[in-house]
Each structure stands twice: as structure tokens, then as C-alpha cells.
N, CA, C and O atoms as CSV, one atom per row, in Angstrom:
chain,resi,resn,atom,element,x,y,z
A,1,UNK,N,N,136.317,105.826,43.716
A,1,UNK,CA,C,135.639,104.936,44.644
A,1,UNK,C,C,134.261,105.469,44.969
A,1,UNK,O,O,134.030,106.678,44.998
A,2,UNK,N,N,133.382,104.573,45.204
A,2,UNK,CA,C,132.015,104.935,45.538
A,2,UNK,C,C,131.902,105.225,47.025
A,2,UNK,O,O,132.604,104.615,47.831
A,3,UNK,N,N,131.029,106.146,47.394
A,3,UNK,CA,C,130.802,106.464,48.803
A,3,UNK,C,C,129.720,105.570,49.411
A,3,UNK,O,O,129.484,105.619,50.618
A,4,UNK,N,N,129.071,104.768,48.596
A,4,UNK,CA,C,127.996,103.909,49.100
A,4,UNK,C,C,128.545,102.655,49.755
A,4,UNK,O,O,129.518,102.061,49.291
A,5,UNK,N,N,127.904,102.271,50.834
A,5,UNK,CA,C,128.156,100.960,51.398
A,5,UNK,C,C,129.283,100.883,52.411
A,5,UNK,O,O,129.138,100.135,53.377
A,6,UNK,N,N,130.357,101.570,52.276
A,6,UNK,CA,C,131.484,101.372,53.171
A,6,UNK,C,C,131.585,102.382,54.288
A,6,UNK,O,O,132.590,102.404,54.998
A,7,UNK,N,N,130.595,103.210,54.468
A,7,UNK,CA,C,130.702,104.294,55.430
A,7,UNK,C,C,130.399,103.935,56.860
A,7,UNK,O,O,130.506,104.805,57.725
A,8,UNK,N,N,130.033,102.730,57.160
A,8,UNK,CA,C,129.763,102.362,58.548
A,8,UNK,C,C,128.363,102.730,58.977
A,8,UNK,O,O,127.387,102.281,58.375
A,9,UNK,N,N,128.252,103.549,60.022
A,9,UNK,CA,C,126.971,103.865,60.635
A,9,UNK,C,C,126.191,104.949,59.915
A,9,UNK,O,O,124.979,105.043,60.109
A,10,UNK,N,N,126.800,105.735,59.127
A,10,UNK,CA,C,126.099,106.826,58.456
A,10,UNK,C,C,126.404,108.148,59.123
A,10,UNK,O,O,126.994,108.187,60.203
A,11,UNK,N,N,126.008,109.217,58.489
A,11,UNK,CA,C,126.380,110.545,58.929
A,11,UNK,C,C,125.811,110.980,60.252
A,11,UNK,O,O,126.510,111.655,61.008
A,12,UNK,N,N,124.570,110.632,60.582
A,12,UNK,CA,C,123.942,111.148,61.786
A,12,UNK,C,C,124.129,110.284,63.008
A,12,UNK,O,O,123.703,110.689,64.090
A,13,UNK,N,N,124.726,109.145,62.908
A,13,UNK,CA,C,124.778,108.200,64.008
A,13,UNK,C,C,125.588,108.670,65.209
A,13,UNK,O,O,125.124,108.468,66.331
A,14,UNK,N,N,126.769,109.284,65.062
A,14,UNK,CA,C,127.505,109.671,66.262
A,14,UNK,C,C,126.702,110.579,67.197
A,14,UNK,O,O,126.768,110.415,68.415
A,15,UNK,N,N,125.955,111.520,66.653
A,15,UNK,CA,C,125.117,112.379,67.493
A,15,UNK,C,C,124.012,111.601,68.176
A,15,UNK,O,O,123.714,111.835,69.347
A,16,UNK,N,N,123.408,110.683,67.456
A,16,UNK,CA,C,122.358,109.855,68.039
A,16,UNK,C,C,122.908,108.963,69.148
A,16,UNK,O,O,122.252,108.758,70.169
A,17,UNK,N,N,124.103,108.439,68.946
A,17,UNK,CA,C,124.722,107.584,69.950
A,17,UNK,C,C,125.041,108.391,71.206
A,17,UNK,O,O,124.874,107.898,72.321
A,18,UNK,N,N,125.496,109.622,71.028
A,18,UNK,CA,C,125.782,110.503,72.154
A,18,UNK,C,C,124.510,110.775,72.951
A,18,UNK,O,O,124.519,110.719,74.181
A,19,UNK,N,N,123.411,111.071,72.247
A,19,UNK,CA,C,122.125,111.305,72.921
A,19,UNK,C,C,121.672,110.056,73.664
A,19,UNK,O,O,121.158,110.147,74.779
A,20,UNK,N,N,121.858,108.900,73.056
A,20,UNK,CA,C,121.478,107.641,73.682
A,20,UNK,C,C,122.259,107.428,74.975
A,20,UNK,O,O,121.689,107.004,75.980
A,21,UNK,N,N,123.542,107.715,74.956
A,21,UNK,CA,C,124.377,107.571,76.152
A,21,UNK,C,C,123.933,108.540,77.250
A,21,UNK,O,O,123.883,108.169,78.423
A,22,UNK,N,N,123.613,109.772,76.875
A,22,UNK,CA,C,123.139,110.750,77.861
A,22,UNK,C,C,121.832,110.287,78.489
A,22,UNK,O,O,121.642,110.411,79.699
A,23,UNK,N,N,120.928,109.753,77.665
A,23,UNK,CA,C,119.652,109.255,78.170
A,23,UNK,C,C,119.880,108.083,79.118
A,23,UNK,O,O,119.229,107.997,80.159
A,24,UNK,N,N,120.785,107.191,78.775
A,24,UNK,CA,C,121.082,106.038,79.630
A,24,UNK,C,C,121.655,106.493,80.968
A,24,UNK,O,O,121.293,105.950,82.012
A,25,UNK,N,N,122.544,107.482,80.948
A,25,UNK,CA,C,123.126,108.004,82.184
A,25,UNK,C,C,122.069,108.686,83.046
A,25,UNK,O,O,122.063,108.524,84.266
A,26,UNK,N,N,121.172,109.450,82.413
A,26,UNK,CA,C,120.108,110.131,83.148
A,26,UNK,C,C,119.180,109.096,83.783
A,26,UNK,O,O,118.774,109.243,84.936
A,27,UNK,N,N,118.851,108.065,83.036
A,27,UNK,CA,C,117.971,107.027,83.548
A,27,UNK,C,C,118.632,106.290,84.719
A,27,UNK,O,O,117.961,105.956,85.695
A,28,UNK,N,N,119.930,106.039,84.627
A,28,UNK,CA,C,120.643,105.380,85.711
A,28,UNK,C,C,120.609,106.234,86.976
A,28,UNK,O,O,120.387,105.714,88.070
A,29,UNK,N,N,120.827,107.552,86.832
A,29,UNK,CA,C,120.763,108.450,87.996
A,29,UNK,C,C,119.368,108.427,88.611
A,29,UNK,O,O,119.229,108.383,89.834
A,30,UNK,N,N,118.335,108.458,87.771
A,30,UNK,CA,C,116.961,108.431,88.265
A,30,UNK,C,C,116.691,107.134,89.029
A,30,UNK,O,O,116.051,107.154,90.080
A,31,UNK,N,N,117.172,106.021,88.507
A,31,UNK,CA,C,116.965,104.740,89.177
A,31,UNK,C,C,117.686,104.701,90.515
A,31,UNK,O,O,117.146,104.179,91.490
A,32,UNK,N,N,118.897,105.243,90.577
A,32,UNK,CA,C,119.641,105.284,91.830
A,32,UNK,C,C,118.927,106.152,92.861
A,32,UNK,O,O,118.846,105.781,94.032
A,33,UNK,N,N,118.411,107.298,92.440
A,33,UNK,CA,C,117.679,108.180,93.350
A,33,UNK,C,C,116.407,107.511,93.850
A,33,UNK,O,O,116.081,107.592,95.034
A,34,UNK,N,N,115.691,106.853,92.951
A,34,UNK,CA,C,114.461,106.158,93.346
A,34,UNK,C,C,114.768,105.040,94.332
A,34,UNK,O,O,114.016,104.830,95.284
A,35,UNK,N,N,115.860,104.323,94.115
A,35,UNK,CA,C,116.244,103.235,95.019
A,35,UNK,C,C,116.577,103.773,96.409
A,35,UNK,O,O,116.154,103.202,97.414
A,36,UNK,N,N,117.343,104.882,96.470
A,36,UNK,CA,C,117.688,105.477,97.760
A,36,UNK,C,C,116.438,105.937,98.495
A,36,UNK,O,O,116.308,105.730,99.702
A,37,UNK,N,N,115.520,106.561,97.764
A,37,UNK,CA,C,114.275,107.028,98.375
A,37,UNK,C,C,113.459,105.854,98.899
A,37,UNK,O,O,112.915,105.909,100.002
A,38,UNK,N,N,113.378,104.799,98.106
A,38,UNK,CA,C,112.613,103.621,98.504
A,38,UNK,C,C,113.184,102.988,99.766
A,38,UNK,O,O,112.433,102.541,100.633
A,39,UNK,N,N,114.508,102.948,99.875
A,39,UNK,CA,C,115.144,102.311,101.022
A,39,UNK,C,C,114.820,103.013,102.332
A,39,UNK,O,O,114.904,102.392,103.392
A,40,UNK,N,N,114.455,104.279,102.289
A,40,UNK,CA,C,114.138,105.011,103.513
A,40,UNK,C,C,112.670,104.870,103.917
A,40,UNK,O,O,112.305,105.206,105.043
A,41,UNK,N,N,111.834,104.382,103.014
A,41,UNK,CA,C,110.413,104.221,103.327
A,41,UNK,C,C,110.189,102.998,104.200
A,41,UNK,O,O,110.961,102.039,104.173
A,42,UNK,N,N,109.105,103.056,104.978
A,42,UNK,CA,C,108.728,101.923,105.815
A,42,UNK,C,C,107.354,101.416,105.393
A,42,UNK,O,O,106.487,102.187,104.981
A,43,UNK,N,N,107.178,100.099,105.506
A,43,UNK,CA,C,105.936,99.443,105.120
A,43,UNK,C,C,105.453,98.614,106.300
A,43,UNK,O,O,106.203,97.827,106.877
A,44,UNK,N,N,104.181,98.808,106.649
A,44,UNK,CA,C,103.602,98.164,107.819
A,44,UNK,C,C,102.485,97.225,107.401
A,44,UNK,O,O,101.659,97.553,106.549
A,45,UNK,N,N,102.477,96.055,108.017
A,45,UNK,CA,C,101.396,95.096,107.766
A,45,UNK,C,C,100.981,94.475,109.090
A,45,UNK,O,O,101.783,94.316,110.010
A,46,UNK,N,N,99.696,94.129,109.154
A,46,UNK,CA,C,99.148,93.515,110.359
A,46,UNK,C,C,98.556,92.161,110.018
A,46,UNK,O,O,98.141,91.906,108.888
A,47,UNK,N,N,98.529,91.295,111.030
A,47,UNK,CA,C,97.917,89.974,110.879
A,47,UNK,C,C,97.106,89.682,112.138
A,47,UNK,O,O,97.330,90.272,113.195
A,48,UNK,N,N,96.169,88.765,111.997
A,48,UNK,CA,C,95.343,88.389,113.147
A,48,UNK,C,C,94.491,89.527,113.646
A,48,UNK,O,O,94.326,89.701,114.853
A,49,UNK,N,N,93.941,90.311,112.720
A,49,UNK,CA,C,93.093,91.431,113.118
A,49,UNK,C,C,93.853,92.504,113.874
A,49,UNK,O,O,93.270,93.223,114.686
A,50,UNK,N,N,95.140,92.620,113.617
A,50,UNK,CA,C,95.957,93.643,114.272
A,50,UNK,C,C,96.710,93.119,115.487
A,50,UNK,O,O,97.396,93.884,116.166
A,51,UNK,N,N,96.591,91.823,115.767
A,51,UNK,CA,C,97.289,91.247,116.921
A,51,UNK,C,C,98.808,91.286,116.743
A,51,UNK,O,O,99.553,91.379,117.718
A,52,UNK,N,N,99.254,91.215,115.493
A,52,UNK,CA,C,100.686,91.273,115.197
A,52,UNK,C,C,100.897,92.307,114.106
A,52,UNK,O,O,100.173,92.337,113.111
A,53,UNK,N,N,101.900,93.159,114.306
A,53,UNK,CA,C,102.234,94.182,113.324
A,53,UNK,C,C,103.724,94.092,113.019
A,53,UNK,O,O,104.550,94.001,113.928
A,54,UNK,N,N,104.064,94.120,111.716
A,54,UNK,CA,C,105.463,94.089,111.298
A,54,UNK,C,C,105.752,95.324,110.451
A,54,UNK,O,O,104.916,95.755,109.656
A,55,UNK,N,N,106.943,95.888,110.632
A,55,UNK,CA,C,107.378,97.047,109.860
A,55,UNK,C,C,108.710,96.692,109.201
A,55,UNK,O,O,109.652,96.262,109.867
A,56,UNK,N,N,108.771,96.882,107.869
A,56,UNK,CA,C,110.008,96.658,107.126
A,56,UNK,C,C,110.331,97.922,106.337
A,56,UNK,O,O,109.462,98.758,106.093
A,57,UNK,N,N,111.597,98.044,105.944
A,57,UNK,CA,C,112.005,99.164,105.097
A,57,UNK,C,C,111.962,98.731,103.640
A,57,UNK,O,O,111.806,97.551,103.328
A,58,UNK,N,N,112.105,99.710,102.759
A,58,UNK,CA,C,112.181,99.408,101.341
A,58,UNK,C,C,113.426,98.611,100.993
A,58,UNK,O,O,113.497,98.003,99.925
A,59,UNK,N,N,114.412,98.609,101.892
A,59,UNK,CA,C,115.616,97.800,101.719
A,59,UNK,C,C,115.380,96.376,102.209
A,59,UNK,O,O,116.306,95.566,102.267
A,60,UNK,N,N,114.126,96.079,102.561
A,60,UNK,CA,C,113.691,94.748,102.999
A,60,UNK,C,C,114.360,94.311,104.300
A,60,UNK,O,O,114.746,93.154,104.467
A,61,UNK,N,N,114.485,95.267,105.210
A,61,UNK,CA,C,114.997,94.994,106.555
A,61,UNK,C,C,113.844,95.097,107.540
A,61,UNK,O,O,113.083,96.064,107.518
A,62,UNK,N,N,113.721,94.106,108.394
A,62,UNK,CA,C,112.698,94.119,109.424
A,62,UNK,C,C,113.090,95.139,110.483
A,62,UNK,O,O,114.166,95.048,111.074
A,63,UNK,N,N,112.200,96.125,110.723
A,63,UNK,CA,C,112.477,97.205,111.671
A,63,UNK,C,C,111.875,96.889,113.029
A,63,UNK,O,O,112.517,97.069,114.064
A,64,UNK,N,N,110.628,96.414,113.016
A,64,UNK,CA,C,109.986,96.117,114.296
A,64,UNK,C,C,108.865,95.101,114.124
A,64,UNK,O,O,108.304,94.924,113.043
A,65,UNK,N,N,108.567,94.445,115.235
A,65,UNK,CA,C,107.424,93.538,115.333
A,65,UNK,C,C,106.726,93.882,116.640
A,65,UNK,O,O,107.354,93.919,117.699
A,66,UNK,N,N,105.434,94.132,116.560
A,66,UNK,CA,C,104.644,94.407,117.753
A,66,UNK,C,C,103.619,93.291,117.903
A,66,UNK,O,O,102.967,92.882,116.942
A,67,UNK,N,N,103.497,92.812,119.138
A,67,UNK,CA,C,102.562,91.720,119.420
A,67,UNK,C,C,101.652,92.154,120.555
A,67,UNK,O,O,102.114,92.528,121.633
A,68,UNK,N,N,100.357,92.098,120.298
A,68,UNK,CA,C,99.381,92.450,121.329
A,68,UNK,C,C,99.407,91.381,122.421
A,68,UNK,O,O,99.522,90.192,122.121
A,69,UNK,N,N,99.303,91.794,123.677
A,69,UNK,CA,C,99.357,90.830,124.785
A,69,UNK,C,C,98.339,89.683,124.644
A,69,UNK,O,O,98.623,88.542,125.008
A,70,UNK,N,N,97.166,90.004,124.116
A,70,UNK,CA,C,96.150,88.950,123.995
A,70,UNK,C,C,96.500,87.907,122.928
A,70,UNK,O,O,95.874,86.849,122.867
A,71,UNK,N,N,97.498,88.204,122.088
A,71,UNK,CA,C,97.923,87.237,121.068
A,71,UNK,C,C,98.879,86.196,121.645
A,71,UNK,O,O,99.166,85.185,121.004
A,72,UNK,N,N,99.366,86.449,122.853
A,72,UNK,CA,C,100.332,85.533,123.460
A,72,UNK,C,C,99.586,84.493,124.298
A,72,UNK,O,O,99.045,84.787,125.364
A,73,UNK,N,N,99.579,83.280,123.776
A,73,UNK,CA,C,98.956,82.154,124.466
A,73,UNK,C,C,100.000,81.051,124.573
A,73,UNK,O,O,100.339,80.421,123.572
A,74,UNK,N,N,100.511,80.813,125.771
A,74,UNK,CA,C,101.548,79.791,125.939
A,74,UNK,C,C,101.117,78.403,125.457
A,74,UNK,O,O,101.956,77.558,125.147
A,75,UNK,N,N,99.833,78.184,125.398
A,75,UNK,CA,C,99.312,76.893,124.941
A,75,UNK,C,C,99.245,76.813,123.415
A,75,UNK,O,O,99.046,75.729,122.865
A,76,UNK,N,N,99.409,77.947,122.725
A,76,UNK,CA,C,99.282,77.963,121.260
A,76,UNK,C,C,100.326,78.894,120.642
A,76,UNK,O,O,99.981,79.907,120.035
A,77,UNK,N,N,101.573,78.551,120.797
A,77,UNK,CA,C,102.672,79.344,120.258
A,77,UNK,C,C,102.671,79.318,118.734
A,77,UNK,O,O,103.051,80.303,118.101
A,78,UNK,N,N,102.254,78.215,118.142
A,78,UNK,CA,C,102.260,78.082,116.682
A,78,UNK,C,C,101.415,79.148,115.985
A,78,UNK,O,O,101.807,79.664,114.939
A,79,UNK,N,N,100.274,79.475,116.554
A,79,UNK,CA,C,99.430,80.499,115.950
A,79,UNK,C,C,100.140,81.846,115.954
A,79,UNK,O,O,100.103,82.573,114.961
A,80,UNK,N,N,100.781,82.179,117.062
A,80,UNK,CA,C,101.528,83.434,117.142
A,80,UNK,C,C,102.661,83.450,116.114
A,80,UNK,O,O,102.886,84.461,115.449
A,81,UNK,N,N,103.361,82.347,115.990
A,81,UNK,CA,C,104.432,82.260,114.996
A,81,UNK,C,C,103.893,82.487,113.587
A,81,UNK,O,O,104.496,83.210,112.794
A,82,UNK,N,N,102.764,81.870,113.284
A,82,UNK,CA,C,102.136,82.034,111.974
A,82,UNK,C,C,101.734,83.491,111.715
A,82,UNK,O,O,101.895,83.998,110.605
A,83,UNK,N,N,101.215,84.154,112.745
A,83,UNK,CA,C,100.825,85.557,112.597
A,83,UNK,C,C,102.037,86.445,112.336
A,83,UNK,O,O,101.964,87.371,111.529
A,84,UNK,N,N,103.141,86.172,113.007
A,84,UNK,CA,C,104.363,86.951,112.786
A,84,UNK,C,C,104.852,86.756,111.351
A,84,UNK,O,O,105.186,87.723,110.666
A,85,UNK,N,N,104.892,85.517,110.907
A,85,UNK,CA,C,105.335,85.228,109.538
A,85,UNK,C,C,104.421,85.917,108.529
A,85,UNK,O,O,104.905,86.507,107.563
A,86,UNK,N,N,103.113,85.849,108.739
A,86,UNK,CA,C,102.161,86.468,107.810
A,86,UNK,C,C,102.356,87.984,107.749
A,86,UNK,O,O,102.360,88.567,106.665
A,87,UNK,N,N,102.515,88.615,108.900
A,87,UNK,CA,C,102.681,90.074,108.930
A,87,UNK,C,C,103.988,90.489,108.254
A,87,UNK,O,O,104.005,91.448,107.482
A,88,UNK,N,N,105.073,89.784,108.536
A,88,UNK,CA,C,106.373,90.122,107.931
A,88,UNK,C,C,106.307,89.921,106.420
A,88,UNK,O,O,106.757,90.778,105.661
A,89,UNK,N,N,105.753,88.801,105.984
A,89,UNK,CA,C,105.669,88.546,104.542
A,89,UNK,C,C,104.817,89.584,103.826
A,89,UNK,O,O,105.156,89.996,102.716
A,90,UNK,N,N,103.734,90.006,104.428
A,90,UNK,CA,C,102.878,91.025,103.808
A,90,UNK,C,C,103.608,92.361,103.704
A,90,UNK,O,O,103.509,93.047,102.687
A,91,UNK,N,N,104.341,92.731,104.756
A,91,UNK,CA,C,105.101,93.986,104.721
A,91,UNK,C,C,106.189,93.919,103.648
A,91,UNK,O,O,106.423,94.899,102.941
A,92,UNK,N,N,106.850,92.773,103.525
A,92,UNK,CA,C,107.866,92.610,102.481
A,92,UNK,C,C,107.244,92.674,101.086
A,92,UNK,O,O,107.837,93.228,100.161
A,93,UNK,N,N,106.058,92.110,100.943
A,93,UNK,CA,C,105.355,92.183,99.654
A,93,UNK,C,C,105.033,93.630,99.311
A,93,UNK,O,O,105.176,94.037,98.158
A,94,UNK,N,N,104.601,94.410,100.292
A,94,UNK,CA,C,104.328,95.827,100.054
A,94,UNK,C,C,105.589,96.555,99.600
A,94,UNK,O,O,105.536,97.379,98.687
A,95,UNK,N,N,106.723,96.255,100.234
A,95,UNK,CA,C,107.987,96.893,99.859
A,95,UNK,C,C,108.378,96.502,98.437
A,95,UNK,O,O,108.825,97.347,97.661
A,96,UNK,N,N,108.214,95.235,98.097
A,96,UNK,CA,C,108.552,94.765,96.752
A,96,UNK,C,C,107.638,95.393,95.707
A,96,UNK,O,O,108.095,95.787,94.634
A,97,UNK,N,N,106.346,95.485,96.019
A,97,UNK,CA,C,105.401,96.111,95.089
A,97,UNK,C,C,105.744,97.583,94.859
A,97,UNK,O,O,105.642,98.084,93.739
A,98,UNK,N,N,106.150,98.267,95.931
A,98,UNK,CA,C,106.532,99.674,95.793
A,98,UNK,C,C,107.782,99.812,94.932
A,98,UNK,O,O,107.887,100.741,94.130
A,99,UNK,N,N,108.732,98.889,95.095
A,99,UNK,CA,C,109.949,98.921,94.280
A,99,UNK,C,C,109.608,98.679,92.809
A,99,UNK,O,O,110.132,99.361,91.929
A,100,UNK,N,N,108.742,97.721,92.546
A,100,UNK,CA,C,108.342,97.425,91.169
A,100,UNK,C,C,107.614,98.605,90.549
A,100,UNK,O,O,107.853,98.952,89.392
A,101,UNK,N,N,106.722,99.223,91.322
A,101,UNK,CA,C,105.971,100.368,90.817
A,101,UNK,C,C,106.909,101.541,90.530
A,101,UNK,O,O,106.746,102.248,89.535
A,102,UNK,N,N,107.881,101.739,91.400
A,102,UNK,CA,C,108.832,102.833,91.222
A,102,UNK,C,C,109.659,102.636,89.955
A,102,UNK,O,O,109.854,103.579,89.188
A,103,UNK,N,N,110.136,101.440,89.737
A,103,UNK,CA,C,110.946,101.164,88.555
A,103,UNK,C,C,110.073,101.126,87.293
A,103,UNK,O,O,110.524,101.508,86.213
A,104,UNK,N,N,108.844,100.670,87.432
A,104,UNK,CA,C,107.944,100.591,86.286
A,104,UNK,C,C,107.497,101.950,85.793
A,104,UNK,O,O,107.221,102.130,84.608
A,105,UNK,N,N,107.425,102.905,86.705
A,105,UNK,CA,C,106.978,104.237,86.324
A,105,UNK,C,C,108.134,105.105,85.845
A,105,UNK,O,O,107.935,106.250,85.439
A,106,UNK,N,N,109.335,104.554,85.895
A,106,UNK,CA,C,110.519,105.302,85.478
A,106,UNK,C,C,110.380,105.699,84.007
A,106,UNK,O,O,110.054,104.869,83.157
A,107,UNK,N,N,110.626,106.951,83.725
A,107,UNK,CA,C,110.564,107.445,82.349
A,107,UNK,C,C,111.724,106.852,81.569
A,107,UNK,O,O,112.881,107.010,81.957
A,108,UNK,N,N,111.425,106.182,80.489
A,108,UNK,CA,C,112.455,105.542,79.681
A,108,UNK,C,C,113.244,106.551,78.855
A,108,UNK,O,O,114.194,106.173,78.168
A,109,UNK,N,N,112.878,107.793,78.906
A,109,UNK,CA,C,113.649,108.838,78.238
A,109,UNK,C,C,113.774,108.649,76.742
A,109,UNK,O,O,114.795,109.007,76.156
A,110,UNK,N,N,112.752,108.092,76.116
A,110,UNK,CA,C,112.775,107.928,74.669
A,110,UNK,C,C,113.567,106.724,74.201
A,110,UNK,O,O,113.842,106.589,73.009
A,111,UNK,N,N,113.940,105.836,75.133
A,111,UNK,CA,C,114.760,104.709,74.754
A,111,UNK,C,C,113.928,103.547,74.230
A,111,UNK,O,O,114.469,102.571,73.711
A,112,UNK,N,N,112.627,103.655,74.368
A,112,UNK,CA,C,111.718,102.684,73.774
A,112,UNK,C,C,112.046,101.264,74.137
A,112,UNK,O,O,112.249,100.969,75.314
A,113,UNK,N,N,112.106,100.379,73.183
A,113,UNK,CA,C,112.306,98.955,73.411
A,113,UNK,C,C,113.756,98.534,73.417
A,113,UNK,O,O,114.049,97.368,73.155
A,114,UNK,N,N,114.676,99.434,73.705
A,114,UNK,CA,C,116.079,99.063,73.698
A,114,UNK,C,C,116.451,98.204,74.887
A,114,UNK,O,O,117.464,97.506,74.847
A,115,UNK,N,N,115.648,98.238,75.958
A,115,UNK,CA,C,115.979,97.466,77.145
A,115,UNK,C,C,114.945,96.430,77.434
A,115,UNK,O,O,115.071,95.686,78.407
């Protein structure tokens, strides 16, 4: 019988597959660590020239909202509401950008275009 053609993956493949699995596991650990670190960070944004400030975590949880007394006008509640929404959305955008940057900078460990 010929040894050509029926051997499956070839002689070096099991070692390469083992290395690939180790790289995938290492990358998964790195991603988990980066996610935990990101969740503890806080992101602050202001709106209305600093009249409203919102703080969110990397886990996208609103931690605090501060409103300057001069921003409170009983005759114009809508503007204050808009400032709160703008500040919270900006802080969430900062958290999302940080998450994307963290995952984007992750070393692929030689896995190239496999993912």
C-alpha cells in the first residue's frame, strides 16, 4: 500500500494543533483579564459646559450624575433632561471606545486570520 494520500493531516499537524489550542487559551485568559480591568474603570463626561456630569463604569453602569445648581430651571426642565442624556451617552461612548481599543490591541498570539 502507498503511504500517499490516506494519512489525514500529515506528520506535523498534531503539534501545530496543540500550539494553536494553547494560543487560543492564552488569548481567552488575556481577554478575560482585560474585561475585568475595564469593568473597574470609570469614564466621565460633561454636557452644557460642565453643568451636568455623568460617570459610568466600563461595565456600562451609571455611577453618578452631578448637576450644577444653575442648570436647574423649573421653567425649562427639557434642557436639563437633554444635558443629562448627552452626558450619559458620551460617558457610555467613552467606555465602549475603551473596550474596543482594549480588544483591538489584544495580541493575536500568531493566530493571524483564523478569527
